[in-house]
C-alpha positions in Angstrom: -51.6 38.6 57.2 -54.8 39.9 55.8 -56.8 38.7 52.8 -55.5 41.6 50.7 -52.1 41.2 51.4 -52.1 37.8 49.7 -53.3 39.4 46.9 -50.2 41.9 46.5 -47.8 39.6 47.8 -44.7 40.0 45.4 -44.7 37.4 43.0 -43.0 36.8 39.3 -44.5 37.6 36.6 -44.1 35.0 33.3 -42.9 36.9 30.7 -42.9 34.6 27.7 -44.2 31.1 26.8 -43.1 29.9 23.4 -42.5 26.4 21.7 -39.6 25.4 20.9 -40.3 21.7 19.9 -43.8 19.6 19.2 -43.8 18.6 22.8 -41.7 21.6 24.7 -41.9 25.0 25.8 -39.6 27.3 26.8 -41.3 30.2 29.9 -39.5 33.2 30.9 -40.3 34.9 34.6 -39.2 38.5 35.1 -37.8 37.5 38.8 -36.2 34.8 40.1 -38.4 32.1 41.2 -38.5 29.4 44.2 -37.6 26.6 42.5 -39.5 24.3 44.4 -42.5 26.2 43.4 -41.4 27.0 39.6 -40.9 23.0 38.9 -44.0 21.7 40.4 -46.0 21.1 37.3 -49.6 21.0 38.9 -48.8 24.6 39.2 -49.5 24.9 35.7 -52.3 25.0 33.1 -52.3 25.1 29.3 -55.7 26.3 27.9 -56.6 25.2 24.6 -59.3 26.2 21.7 -60.1 22.9 21.2 -63.5 21.2 21.9 -61.9 18.8 24.6 -58.1 19.5 25.7 -55.7 16.9 24.4 -52.2 16.4 23.5 -50.2 19.4 25.8 -53.6 21.0 26.9 -55.2 20.3 30.5 -58.3 22.8 30.1 -60.7 24.3 27.5 -60.9 28.2 26.7 -64.4 28.1 29.2 -63.3 26.3 32.0 -62.3 27.4 35.1 -59.0 26.4 36.5 -59.3 23.8 39.1 -56.7 21.3 41.0 -58.0 18.7 38.7 -57.5 20.3 35.6 -54.2 21.3 35.9 -51.0 19.7 34.3 -50.9 15.9 36.0 -47.2 14.7 36.5 -47.9 11.7 33.8 -48.6 14.5 31.2 -44.8 15.8 31.6 -42.5 17.9 33.8 -40.9 21.1 34.0 -37.1 21.9 34.9 -34.6 24.8 34.9 -33.3 26.0 31.4 -30.0 27.6 33.6 -28.9 28.8 36.7 -31.0 31.7 36.5 -34.0 30.9 38.5 -36.0 32.7 35.5 -36.3 30.4 32.6 -37.8 26.6 32.4 -38.5 24.4 30.1 -42.0 22.2 30.3 -41.2 18.9 28.2 -44.6 16.9 27.5 -45.2 13.4 26.8 -47.4 14.0 23.9 -47.4 16.8 21.3 -49.1 19.9 20.5 -51.5 19.9 18.0 -50.7 22.4 15.3 -52.4 25.2 14.4 -54.1 25.1 18.2 -54.4 28.0 19.9 -52.4 27.4 23.5 -52.4 29.3 26.6 -49.4 28.8 29.4 -51.1 29.6 33.0 -49.0 29.5 35.7 -50.2 29.9 39.2 -48.7 29.7 43.0 -45.0 30.2 42.0 -43.2 32.0 44.4 -40.2 34.6 44.4 -37.1 32.7 45.4 -36.5 32.8 48.9 -40.2 33.2 49.8 -43.6 31.2 50.1 -47.4 31.5 50.4 -48.3 33.2 47.0 -52.0 32.1 46.1 -52.7 33.9 43.0 -52.1 34.1 39.3 -48.4 34.4 37.8 -49.5 36.3 34.6 -50.6 39.5 33.7 -51.6 41.8 30.7 -48.0 42.1 29.4 -47.3 38.5 29.3 -46.4 36.8 26.2 -48.1 33.3 27.2 -50.0 32.2 24.1 -48.7 30.6 21.1 -50.1 28.3 18.0 -49.3 24.8 17.8 -46.4 24.0 15.5 
């Protein structure tokens, strides 16, 4: 496999992330996901426009995504919302801060039955930003 093959490897795209409770976000992908990669919380980042990320956020607006600033297991967890392999619920120990902009940024989530995707799982049509309530 060449480097370029990895960049175009088929992968699910996050269609929507929306806050449904002070500490919960529902997410929907466009295709069935590999459950192991989709439910690994450290495959997700939540960017916020706060000076320093608190609550459900793991990274600030200007920060690069790194393994050190992904969502940690002590911050929360992600579980399937149903049996489609496309809908998931993130539940956090802390709450989102009302009025703050959040952006959900999943990476490394594979298609069902596949492994090895090493890129981002959002695109220009992803509705992955919301204002904390």
